[in-house]
VOGU-3710 file (C-alpha; in Angstrom, 3 decimals, decimal comma):
1> mnninvvlag> -81,477/13,316/-2,490  -78,352/14,085/-4,477  -76,902/11,432/-6,772  -73,125/11,169/-7,147  -71,514/8,967/-9,794  -68,035/7,860/-8,734  -65,477/5,822/-10,669  -62,683/3,900/-8,972  -59,524/3,953/-11,053  -56,110/2,562/-10,291
11> qpnvgksmli> -53,421/0,124/-11,290  -53,971/-3,631/-10,858  -53,810/-5,090/-7,342  -54,280/-1,874/-5,418  -57,320/-3,177/-3,480  -60,174/-1,409/-5,300  -62,655/-4,249/-4,809  -61,878/-4,486/-1,094  -62,250/-0,719/-0,817  -65,735/-0,881/-2,369
21> namsdsrlkv> -66,694/-3,538/0,178  -65,335/-1,393/3,003  -67,239/1,677/1,769  -70,568/-0,133/1,379  -72,438/-3,050/2,897  -74,577/-3,170/-0,220  -74,531/-6,044/-2,644  -72,175/-5,735/-5,600  -73,558/-5,849/-9,105  -71,222/-7,467/-11,631
31> gnfsgvtvdk> -71,603/-7,298/-15,397  -69,600/-6,414/-18,498  -68,659/-3,122/-20,132  -70,478/-2,498/-23,397  -69,085/-4,512/-26,312  -66,317/-6,253/-24,346  -65,943/-9,131/-21,912  -64,245/-6,996/-19,274  -65,906/-7,086/-15,851  -67,854/-4,055/-14,719
41> tevdfkycde> -68,462/-3,886/-10,978  -71,041/-1,414/-9,634  -72,513/-0,611/-6,244  -75,018/1,877/-4,785  -75,155/3,076/-1,201  -76,542/5,988/0,754  -74,472/8,396/2,795  -75,601/11,191/5,107  -73,288/14,169/5,364  -73,614/15,239/8,984
51> vscvdynihi> -72,014/18,634/8,333  -74,529/19,775/5,703  -77,364/17,438/6,791  -77,791/16,315/3,202  -78,377/12,726/2,055  -76,462/11,403/-0,935  -76,908/8,343/-3,105  -73,439/7,302/-4,224  -73,099/5,096/-7,289  -69,624/3,568/-7,728
61> idlpgaysin> -68,224/1,959/-10,867  -64,974/0,006/-10,490  -62,882/0,417/-13,641  -60,505/-2,347/-14,739  -56,995/-2,128/-13,314  -54,743/-0,262/-15,754  -51,141/0,842/-15,552  -51,835/3,842/-17,767  -54,544/5,511/-19,836  -53,320/4,098/-23,117
71> eytieekvtk> -54,628/1,388/-25,396  -52,022/-1,328/-24,980  -54,528/-3,758/-23,446  -58,290/-4,133/-23,652  -58,560/-3,114/-19,973  -56,641/0,090/-20,619  -58,805/0,853/-23,648  -61,995/0,391/-21,612  -60,627/2,570/-18,813  -59,532/5,304/-21,214
81> nflqdgdfdv> -62,858/5,382/-23,091  -64,915/5,512/-19,906  -62,797/8,243/-18,329  -63,031/10,340/-21,490  -66,674/9,778/-22,434  -68,391/8,250/-19,380  -70,985/9,942/-17,199  -69,476/10,472/-13,745  -68,806/13,216/-11,221  -65,733/12,165/-9,258
91> ivnvidstnl> -62,725/9,902/-9,839  -61,361/8,058/-6,809  -57,802/7,124/-7,670  -56,800/4,144/-5,540  -53,059/3,934/-4,879  -50,903/1,188/-3,411  -49,030/3,064/-0,680  -46,169/0,557/-0,766  -45,440/1,544/-4,410  -46,163/5,256/-4,335
101> ernllftmql> -43,982/6,477/-7,209  -45,146/3,805/-9,663  -48,819/4,465/-8,834  -48,450/8,241/-9,063  -47,503/7,830/-12,721  -51,115/6,782/-13,390  -52,322/9,622/-11,138  -50,583/12,187/-13,337  -52,566/10,946/-16,342  -55,821/11,187/-14,398
111> lelgkkvvia> -55,087/14,758/-13,375  -54,527/15,678/-17,039  -58,191/14,876/-17,721  -59,298/17,960/-15,794  -61,842/15,973/-13,776  -62,531/16,066/-10,030  -60,166/13,596/-8,342  -59,802/12,154/-4,833  -56,765/9,999/-4,032  -57,129/7,013/-1,698
121> lnmsdeaeke> -53,717/5,994/-0,344  -54,752/2,388/0,192  -52,738/-0,285/2,033  -51,368/2,439/4,333  -51,089/-0,137/7,131  -48,826/-2,345/5,013  -46,694/0,659/4,067  -46,152/1,495/7,729  -45,097/-2,077/8,436  -42,463/-1,760/5,720
131> gilidekqls> -41,176/1,460/7,281  -42,673/3,678/4,543  -44,048/6,968/5,846  -46,201/9,164/3,577  -47,197/12,743/4,375  -50,668/12,732/2,840  -51,289/16,405/3,639  -48,134/17,414/1,802  -49,084/15,211/-1,161  -52,535/16,795/-1,210
141> ailgvpcikt> -50,984/20,260/-1,242  -48,605/19,290/-4,059  -51,238/17,724/-6,321  -54,078/20,069/-5,349  -56,539/17,229/-4,720  -57,622/15,479/-1,469  -55,353/12,587/-0,426  -56,738/10,213/2,198  -54,890/7,355/3,890  -57,044/4,210/3,836
151> saakstgile> -56,815/0,514/4,604  -59,539/-1,544/2,981  -58,440/-4,581/5,012  -58,847/-2,760/8,339  -61,598/-0,352/7,200  -59,622/2,691/8,305  -59,938/6,098/6,617  -63,236/5,134/4,964  -65,307/7,880/6,585  -62,681/10,484/5,656
161> lktaiisiyn> -62,729/9,190/2,055  -66,520/9,543/1,813  -66,339/13,056/3,246  -63,656/13,975/0,692  -65,851/12,672/-2,152  -68,776/14,840/-0,992  -66,506/17,854/-0,537  -64,939/17,735/-3,992  -68,310/16,945/-5,596  -69,672/20,234/-4,224
171> keknsdkivy> -66,741/22,215/-5,645  -67,356/24,087/-8,892  -64,215/22,834/-10,588  -61,113/20,717/-10,061  -58,137/22,276/-8,298  -55,254/20,016/-9,331  -51,783/21,546/-9,658  -50,100/19,330/-12,230  -47,095/21,211/-13,602  -44,863/20,277/-16,520
181> sdtieeeiek> -41,314/21,350/-17,247  -40,761/25,025/-18,072  -40,483/24,295/-21,810  -43,903/22,628/-22,048  -45,548/25,056/-19,598  -44,363/27,927/-21,781  -46,000/26,425/-24,887  -49,205/25,584/-22,974  -49,368/29,200/-21,827  -48,929/30,514/-25,393
191> irlfldakky> -51,850/28,430/-26,677  -54,000/29,200/-23,637  -53,486/32,946/-24,039  -54,403/32,667/-27,735  -57,627/30,783/-26,896  -58,428/33,343/-24,184  -57,874/36,226/-26,592  -60,180/34,582/-29,133  -62,760/33,883/-26,368  -63,013/30,370/-27,751
201> kselphkela> -65,947/28,443/-26,280  -65,055/24,963/-25,120  -66,325/22,423/-22,605  -62,727/21,906/-21,505  -60,824/24,714/-19,746  -58,411/26,371/-22,163  -55,353/25,031/-20,333  -56,569/21,422/-20,603  -57,420/22,041/-24,247  -53,881/23,342/-24,863
211> ikllqedkni> -52,411/20,227/-23,229  -54,553/17,967/-25,421  -53,455/19,842/-28,532  -49,785/19,434/-27,624  -50,393/15,740/-26,939  -52,007/15,445/-30,399  -55,218/14,068/-28,963  -57,220/12,767/-31,951  -60,647/13,601/-30,505  -59,673/17,209/-29,797
221> yklihdepiw> -58,163/17,637/-33,266  -61,360/16,285/-34,852  -63,428/18,626/-32,689  -61,540/21,809/-33,617  -60,434/20,960/-37,171  -63,585/22,240/-38,883  -63,850/25,446/-36,842  -62,598/28,841/-38,167  -60,116/29,225/-35,310  -58,165/26,219/-36,613
231> iellplvrds> -56,540/28,293/-39,406  -54,779/30,516/-36,857  -54,341/27,839/-34,208  -52,511/25,290/-36,377  -49,307/27,367/-36,987  -49,155/28,185/-33,276  -49,415/24,512/-32,279  -46,905/23,535/-34,967  -44,323/26,061/-33,668  -44,889/24,924/-30,090
241> lkhiylhyds> -44,293/21,297/-31,049  -41,081/22,228/-32,899  -39,825/23,946/-29,757  -40,666/20,908/-27,627  -39,014/18,525/-30,127  -35,832/20,591/-30,039  -35,619/20,663/-26,256  -36,251/16,950/-25,863  -34,331/15,904/-28,976  -37,286/13,674/-29,836
251> edleeifede> -40,521/13,864/-31,827  -42,207/11,087/-29,859  -44,827/13,066/-27,926  -46,037/10,008/-26,067  -42,521/9,392/-24,791  -41,992/13,082/-23,961  -45,149/13,368/-21,852  -44,497/9,981/-20,273  -41,102/11,294/-19,142  -42,822/14,399/-17,776
261> rrsnargaal> -45,285/12,315/-15,761  -42,523/10,044/-14,535  -40,457/13,023/-13,398  -43,419/14,578/-11,590  -44,289/11,270/-9,947  -40,689/10,788/-8,849  -40,471/14,332/-7,519  -43,767/14,097/-5,587  -42,846/10,719/-4,093  -39,425/11,987/-3,080
271> evqsskavkk> -40,992/15,010/-1,407  -43,662/13,209/0,687  -42,235/9,742/1,293  -39,603/8,777/3,829  -38,216/5,376/4,671  -36,005/3,887/7,328  -33,831/2,227/4,710  -33,250/3,674/1,234  -31,566/1,442/-1,288  -29,273/2,837/-3,941
281> enltqkidsi> -30,618/1,092/-7,009  -29,229/2,959/-9,964  -26,592/5,383/-11,191  -28,894/8,395/-10,812  -29,420/7,656/-7,125  -25,696/7,123/-6,597  -24,873/10,474/-8,200  -27,696/12,128/-6,254  -26,265/10,797/-3,003  -23,274/13,061/-3,658
291> lihkffgipi> -24,641/16,061/-5,560  -27,724/16,602/-3,365  -26,048/15,500/-0,146  -27,395/17,309/2,912  -23,998/18,800/3,816  -21,900/18,667/0,630  -24,574/19,489/-1,973  -24,517/23,296/-1,644  -20,679/23,580/-1,521  -20,507/21,410/-4,663
301> flffmwvlfq> -22,985/23,722/-6,420  -21,022/26,817/-5,364  -17,840/25,185/-6,676  -19,473/24,594/-10,068  -20,558/28,253/-10,198  -17,063/29,404/-9,209  -15,550/27,340/-12,046  -18,100/28,825/-14,466  -17,141/32,408/-13,600  -13,437/31,599/-13,704
311> ltfelgsvpm> -13,903/30,259/-17,231  -16,099/33,229/-18,146  -13,272/35,646/-17,427  -10,200/33,562/-18,299  -11,413/32,103/-21,605  -13,321/35,230/-22,551  -10,384/37,578/-22,070  -8,458/36,324/-25,119  -11,082/36,959/-27,833  -12,228/40,041/-25,881
321> dmidklfssl> -8,822/41,684/-26,339  -8,837/40,783/-30,030  -12,285/42,314/-30,548  -11,245/45,421/-28,591  -8,207/45,907/-30,843  -10,353/45,342/-33,937  -12,819/48,083/-32,983  -9,979/50,410/-31,945  -8,414/50,037/-35,391  -11,832/50,547/-37,000
331> gegaieifgd> -12,199/53,793/-35,047  -8,746/54,948/-36,176  -9,626/54,019/-39,740  -12,829/56,053/-39,554  -10,840/59,099/-38,384  -8,334/58,652/-41,211  -11,059/58,383/-43,838  -13,502/61,038/-42,590  -11,110/63,276/-40,632  -11,517/64,841/-37,195
341> gqmgsiladg> -14,822/66,485/-38,141  -18,350/65,606/-37,114  -18,635/62,586/-39,412  -15,377/61,054/-38,183  -16,306/61,737/-34,565  -19,781/60,236/-34,778  -18,400/57,087/-36,408  -15,319/56,669/-34,217  -16,548/58,006/-30,861  -20,265/57,236/-31,250
351> viagvgavvm> -20,998/54,202/-33,408  -17,724/52,254/-33,196  -16,816/53,153/-29,602  -20,344/52,544/-28,297  -21,128/49,320/-30,139  -17,565/48,018/-29,854  -17,611/48,463/-26,077  -20,563/46,061/-25,977  -19,584/43,560/-28,687  -16,181/42,919/-27,113
361> flpnimilfl> -17,946/41,190/-24,193  -19,783/38,732/-26,457  -17,332/35,856/-25,667  -18,003/36,278/-21,926  -21,748/36,209/-22,528  -21,542/33,053/-24,648  -19,429/31,216/-22,045  -21,908/32,133/-19,282  -24,888/30,914/-21,314  -22,995/27,765/-22,278
371> giallettgy> -22,346/26,934/-18,622  -25,964/27,493/-17,573  -27,239/25,445/-20,540  -24,934/22,555/-19,588  -26,163/22,544/-15,995  -29,796/22,604/-17,144  -29,654/19,952/-19,876  -27,827/17,414/-17,695  -30,656/17,531/-15,121  -28,474/19,063/-12,417
381> msrvaflldg> -30,420/22,321/-12,002  -33,539/20,427/-10,867  -31,466/18,763/-8,149  -30,157/22,102/-6,926  -33,727/23,437/-6,733  -34,694/20,464/-4,583  -31,533/20,849/-2,501  -32,159/24,538/-1,807  -35,871/24,176/-0,991  -35,391/24,089/2,779
391> ffhkfglhgk> -32,851/26,917/2,618  -35,168/29,033/0,454  -38,113/28,559/2,804  -36,128/30,321/5,546  -36,294/33,434/3,378  -39,962/32,999/2,478  -39,225/31,667/-1,011  -40,582/28,581/-2,714  -38,099/25,867/-3,723  -39,247/26,145/-7,308
401> sfiplvtgfg> -38,256/29,823/-7,287  -34,739/28,582/-7,953  -35,399/27,986/-11,660  -36,473/31,565/-12,547  -33,756/32,942/-10,259  -30,998/30,960/-11,989  -32,517/31,857/-15,366  -32,090/35,480/-14,242  -28,310/35,019/-14,418  -28,784/34,692/-18,169
411> csvpaymaar> -31,577/37,175/-18,917  -34,331/38,692/-16,779  -36,989/38,452/-19,522  -37,275/34,614/-19,642  -36,690/34,574/-15,865  -39,812/36,637/-15,267  -41,771/34,359/-17,610  -40,429/31,240/-15,863  -42,039/32,428/-12,618  -45,403/31,374/-14,111
421> tlknekdrll> -44,739/27,846/-12,840  -45,296/29,168/-9,304  -49,033/28,793/-8,842  -49,268/30,644/-5,520  -49,546/34,416/-6,136  -47,468/35,311/-3,079  -44,606/33,015/-4,127  -44,783/34,278/-7,708  -44,754/37,984/-6,810  -41,984/37,561/-4,243
431> tlfiigfmsc> -39,863/35,716/-6,814  -40,563/38,362/-9,472  -39,422/41,128/-7,116  -36,010/39,592/-6,434  -35,129/38,203/-9,882  -33,418/41,529/-10,598  -30,882/40,798/-7,836  -29,606/37,912/-9,975  -27,194/39,734/-12,272  -28,231/39,127/-15,888
441> garlpiyvlf> -25,804/38,611/-18,764  -26,182/42,279/-19,762  -24,578/43,317/-16,458  -21,611/41,004/-17,048  -19,733/43,457/-19,355  -19,868/46,089/-16,583  -18,474/43,652/-14,032  -15,773/42,400/-16,408  -14,772/45,996/-17,216  -14,374/47,039/-13,577
451> agaffakesa> -12,866/43,720/-12,432  -10,258/43,976/-15,197  -9,545/47,606/-14,333  -9,040/47,243/-10,584  -7,876/43,649/-10,086  -5,141/41,413/-11,425  -6,135/39,059/-14,222  -5,665/35,938/-12,064  -8,119/37,196/-9,409  -10,720/38,776/-11,723
461> gnilfliyis> -12,641/35,490/-12,041  -12,940/35,298/-8,255  -14,238/38,860/-8,182  -16,903/37,992/-10,765  -17,966/34,997/-8,666  -18,087/37,193/-5,554  -20,229/39,815/-7,312  -22,764/37,265/-8,550  -22,985/35,432/-5,218  -23,268/38,726/-3,333
471> gallglvaak> -26,162/39,774/-5,557  -27,913/36,452/-4,986  -27,441/36,690/-1,197  -28,743/40,264/-1,194  -31,759/38,980/-3,113  -32,441/36,390/-0,416  -32,209/39,025/2,313  -34,560/41,258/0,305  -36,955/38,320/-0,060  -36,973/37,832/3,707
481> vlnvvvfkne> -37,725/41,514/4,281  -40,509/41,526/1,674  -41,921/38,286/3,052  -42,145/39,723/6,564  -43,334/43,213/5,614  -45,370/42,800/2,412  -46,058/39,249/1,205  -47,513/37,542/4,255  -48,984/34,169/3,353  -48,715/30,463/4,076
491> depfvmempk> -45,876/28,696/2,280  -46,775/26,415/-0,598  -45,332/22,893/-0,708  -42,618/22,169/-3,221  -42,306/19,501/-5,865  -39,716/19,520/-8,623  -39,402/17,038/-11,418  -36,287/14,944/-10,929  -35,226/13,757/-14,396  -32,529/11,171/-14,843
501> yrlpslkliw> -29,058/12,460/-15,519  -28,337/12,562/-19,215  -25,571/13,633/-21,520  -26,101/17,215/-22,671  -27,719/17,657/-26,058  -25,156/19,476/-28,203  -27,884/20,558/-30,599  -29,982/22,085/-27,812  -26,981/23,762/-26,174  -25,869/25,229/-29,497
511> htvwnnalmy> -29,411/26,447/-30,143  -29,562/28,133/-26,718  -26,126/29,768/-26,853  -26,404/30,811/-30,504  -29,867/32,334/-30,073  -28,747/34,329/-27,041  -25,619/35,480/-28,884  -27,740/36,619/-31,836  -30,114/38,464/-29,509  -27,123/40,180/-27,901
521> lkkagtyila> -25,650/41,172/-31,276  -29,041/42,306/-32,500  -29,324/44,647/-29,522  -25,790/45,896/-30,188  -26,527/46,455/-33,888  -29,884/48,203/-33,455  -30,981/49,405/-30,060  -27,511/50,022/-28,598  -26,292/51,509/-31,897  -29,126/54,044/-31,790
531> asvliwfasn> -28,471/54,761/-28,121  -24,741/55,224/-28,757  -25,419/57,735/-31,530  -27,923/59,534/-29,290  -25,407/59,645/-26,437  -22,721/60,916/-28,834  -25,068/63,679/-30,004  -25,979/64,617/-26,431  -22,287/64,707/-25,488  -21,255/66,842/-28,498
541> ypkyplises> -24,037/69,443/-28,537  -24,723/72,292/-28,125  -21,648/73,819/-29,702  -19,832/76,784/-28,158  -18,006/78,474/-31,102  -16,779/81,466/-29,089  -15,214/79,272/-26,427  -13,695/77,020/-29,088  -12,195/79,998/-30,933  -10,782/81,383/-27,694
551> ysakielask> -9,079/78,098/-26,857  -7,855/77,700/-30,460  -6,110/81,054/-30,269  -4,387/80,045/-27,030  -3,398/76,649/-28,449  -1,694/78,231/-31,466  0,537/80,316/-29,194  1,208/77,576/-26,600  4,119/75,179/-26,327  3,715/71,476/-27,169
561> aekiklendl> 3,084/70,421/-23,546  0,658/73,297/-22,968  -1,173/72,514/-26,223  -2,087/69,008/-25,027  -3,372/70,409/-21,720  -5,405/73,161/-23,419  -6,902/70,724/-25,953  -8,044/68,415/-23,182  -9,378/71,348/-21,130  -11,460/72,413/-24,128
571> klyllensyl> -12,837/68,897/-24,666  -13,699/68,590/-20,972  -15,445/71,983/-20,933  -17,523/71,127/-24,009  -18,418/67,741/-22,544  -19,483/69,122/-19,148  -21,636/71,766/-20,830  -23,225/69,419/-23,380  -26,796/68,159/-23,054  -25,470/64,955/-21,516
581> gkigkatepi> -23,254/66,896/-19,138  -26,169/69,065/-18,034  -28,307/66,022/-17,316  -25,473/64,451/-15,349  -24,757/67,667/-13,437  -28,466/68,097/-12,593  -28,747/64,612/-11,091  -25,210/64,424/-9,686  -26,239/65,670/-6,185  -28,443/62,598/-5,748
591> faplgfdwkm> -25,526/60,264/-6,404  -22,674/62,361/-4,999  -22,929/60,697/-1,532  -22,225/57,416/-3,321  -18,964/58,730/-4,787  -20,289/59,078/-8,373  -19,273/61,858/-10,716  -21,671/63,102/-13,368  -20,312/60,661/-15,983  -21,057/57,664/-13,792
601> tvaletglaa> -24,474/59,149/-13,023  -25,328/59,462/-16,724  -24,102/55,905/-17,381  -26,438/54,541/-14,681  -29,397/56,486/-16,070  -28,848/55,246/-19,631  -28,646/51,725/-18,171  -32,380/51,896/-17,464  -32,863/51,347/-21,202  -30,369/48,461/-21,428
611> keivvstlgv> -27,546/47,522/-19,098  -25,126/47,086/-21,994  -25,484/50,820/-22,688  -23,744/51,545/-19,368  -20,501/50,280/-20,919  -21,045/52,029/-24,237  -21,872/55,290/-22,401  -18,668/55,059/-20,372  -16,838/54,305/-23,611  -18,186/57,450/-25,261
621> lyalgdevde> -17,692/59,708/-22,224  -14,205/58,602/-21,269  -12,986/58,662/-24,868  -13,549/62,451/-24,830  -11,764/65,082/-22,806  -8,852/62,778/-21,856  -5,309/62,284/-22,998  -5,166/58,884/-24,657  -1,684/57,538/-25,275  -0,018/54,163/-25,633
631> ehsglaeqik> -0,059/53,533/-21,895  -3,728/54,456/-21,429  -5,375/53,297/-24,618  -8,152/51,085/-23,267  -11,425/51,925/-21,549  -10,384/49,868/-18,505  -7,323/52,076/-18,086  -9,451/55,207/-18,353  -11,830/53,807/-15,717  -8,953/53,037/-13,356
641> khipfasavs> -7,426/56,463/-13,991  -10,547/58,546/-13,310  -12,696/56,521/-10,880  -11,582/55,922/-7,267  -11,742/52,352/-6,007  -14,421/53,133/-3,391  -16,595/54,770/-6,074  -16,106/51,751/-8,345  -17,295/49,359/-5,595  -20,294/51,594/-4,907
651> fivfvmiylp> -21,064/51,718/-8,643  -20,992/47,916/-8,938  -23,305/47,538/-5,928  -25,791/49,964/-7,513  -25,643/48,141/-10,862  -26,259/44,816/-9,066  -29,556/45,989/-7,594  -31,292/48,752/-9,514  -34,135/48,332/-12,003  -33,549/45,918/-14,920
661> claasmvfak> -33,629/47,042/-18,545  -36,688/48,503/-20,259  -37,649/45,238/-22,009  -37,418/43,236/-18,769  -39,359/45,916/-16,879  -42,241/45,677/-19,347  -42,320/41,883/-19,019  -42,220/42,239/-15,227  -45,260/44,532/-15,271  -47,167/42,046/-17,417
671> eaggwrylgy> -46,261/39,010/-15,292  -46,827/40,784/-11,957  -50,285/41,945/-12,973  -50,053/45,691/-13,612  -47,906/48,794/-14,033  -48,307/49,712/-10,378  -46,094/46,758/-9,489  -43,375/48,194/-11,756  -43,651/51,428/-9,759  -43,218/49,462/-6,533
681> lfiftsvtaw> -40,216/47,643/-8,041  -38,603/50,928/-9,143  -38,946/52,443/-5,668  -37,836/49,254/-3,899  -34,759/48,623/-6,059  -33,710/52,289/-6,288  -33,895/52,899/-2,537  -32,186/49,583/-1,759  -29,438/50,233/-4,322  -28,810/53,767/-3,008
691> vlsfiayniv> -28,633/52,706/0,655  -26,366/49,704/0,060  -24,110/51,664/-2,327  -23,789/54,404/0,295  -22,789/51,841/2,927  -20,330/50,111/0,568  -18,738/53,424/-0,476  -18,143/54,584/3,071  -16,820/51,212/4,266  -14,318/50,908/1,390
701> kgls> -13,367/54,585/1,669  -12,739/54,139/5,392  -10,560/51,074/4,828  -8,495/52,575/2,006
//
C-alpha cells in the first residue's frame, strides 16, 4: 500500500477542517506543532484508486490558516517552516471561491516552492449563489496545477479532489506555470542558464533556485555561500538585483515580489471569474472600464499609436535637419582639407555620408523609444495585451504574444528574448516567426527617408503610422497562415499581470531611452562605420584609368554644360562597373520585377547586416554619379529624383518583411532552438516579401 503525505494549506476561514471531515470518516487527531501552542490537526484514511486498482493510505496534516508564507504571526511562521522543511508529498491549497483574487495571492507563494500542488476551490456553492462563476479548467490551465471545485458543506467534488491528489502524486515533478514580469523572468533565466552551464547539483530545480536567490532567501544563501560556485554567482545575482531595483524604483524585494504575486493573482482571477454585477471600486477599475472597453479599447490604443508616430516625425524632423546640415558641412570640410582625392572621398562620401545618414535619424529613434517606454511603465501595455487576447486567438496567437510583438517595434533582439515568457512551444515559435513583421527602430530611418521624399511634411506622420500598422496586420495574417499550415496545436490559456496604473518613472524611462540611443550610436560609430567604408571601397574600385583618361580628354575640350554631363557620365560608369555595381547588376534580375534598380538591390542586401546600413548605402550610392546642386542637395531629393513612386512603395513593403539584422537573426536562432529555424525564417520572409512587393508594385504602377 502506498503512503501519501498531504498538507492542507490556505488562508483562514476557507473551510479546511470541514473539507477534512468531508474527505474522511476517520477520527481527527489534534495536537500541537513542535515547540509552539498552535493546533496541529491530522487524519489518516484509505482510498482505492479504481483506475489503477491501487490502494493508498492518505495522511493529511491541516496547517494553520495563514494569509501568506511570511513570519508576521506565529501561525504564518509555523506554516512557512513546515512547507519548507516538512516531510510531505502534495499540498492541497484550499481556496474560498467567493474571494478568489485574495486567496490566489497565497497560491502564488505556494507555487514558488516548487512542490506538487492541487487547488480545491472550496465554497463553490456559495460562490454560485452570489453570482460568481469560476472556470476551473481555465484556471488549471493557467496555473499548471489541478483545480477542483468543492463544497465541504455539501460534500461535492470530494471524489474528484482525491483523484487529483493521486494523479499529481504519481507525476515525477510539479508542472506549475507561475510567470513573473519580463524584467524578473529575464534575470531568472540568466541565473538559470549559468547554473545549467556549471551543471550545478541541487535538490531544487535551477529555476526555483534562481527565484530564491533573487528573493534573497536566507537558507539558500547559507547553502550556497561556502561552495566554489558562489564566487562567480554573486556578481551575477548582484547585477540582476540592480536591474530589478531600477525597473521597480525600489530595493524592497519583499514588496517587489508581493506586487508580482498580486498582479498574477489579479490577472488570473480576471481571466477565469465572471460575475453578474461588477462593482467599480477604485480608480484603476474606472480607467480600465474605458481603456480596455470591449468596443472602444482597440480604437483608443490605435489612437495612442497614431499620436506616437505623428510625434516621431514632427518633433524629430527639426533636430534631424540640423544634424543633416552638420554632417553635410563636415563632408564639405573634409573635401576642402583633403581635396577631391581618395582620402577626401573616403571621408566625405564613405565615413561622413554613411554614418551621418544614420545618425540624423537618432531623434526619431529616441522619440519612438520614449513613447513605448511611457506606455509600458504606466501599466497600459499589459491592458492592451489582455484586450487583444481574443483578437489574437483568431490568428492562432497567444494573448501574451503582444508583449514581444510590441517590443519588436523598438528592437527585435529583446523582442525575441521576451518570447521566453510563452511556455507553450507552438505559441513561442509562432510569435518568434512574426516578430520581424513588427518594424524595429532600425527600419524607422528608411521609412522616414521615403515618407519625407514622397509625401508632404504634414502627412508623413500618417504614412509612418500606416506603414507600422500595415506591417503588424501582415504579421497577423502570416501568423494565421503558419498556424493553419505549420504550427498546429491546441491554444494555451492566457493570463497577464494587471498592475495598477502608476506615474511613469522618469529614471527608468531615461535609462531605457538613453541606453537604446547609446546602442544606436555605438552601431553607427563602429559597425555601420566599418560597413560604410567597405561600401565606399566596393563602390570606388576597381579603377579604370584608361576610361578615366578618355573622359578627361573629352571634358577638357567640352563646353561648361557638356562638362557637367560628361563628369556625371564618368562617375556613373565607374559606379556601375565597381565591385558593388557588379554585385547589384548580378542580383538585379531577381528584384527587377519589383521595380528595383541595382542600387536599391544592393541597399537591401547590405540591410541583412543591419537595417540602418540601407540608408547609409543609399547615401553613398546616390551621392556619386549625380549632379548635386542647391535644389537637390539632400538624400531625400535624390531618392525622389531617381526612384519611381511605385518602386518606392515596393521597396518599403520588402523592407517591412524581409529578414531582420544579423544580430537579431542570431538571437532568433538561439531562441527558436537551432540554425535550421533561421533557414526557415529566411525562406519564409524572403518569399513573402518578394510576393507582396510584386503585388504592391503592380497595383501602384497600375493606379499611377
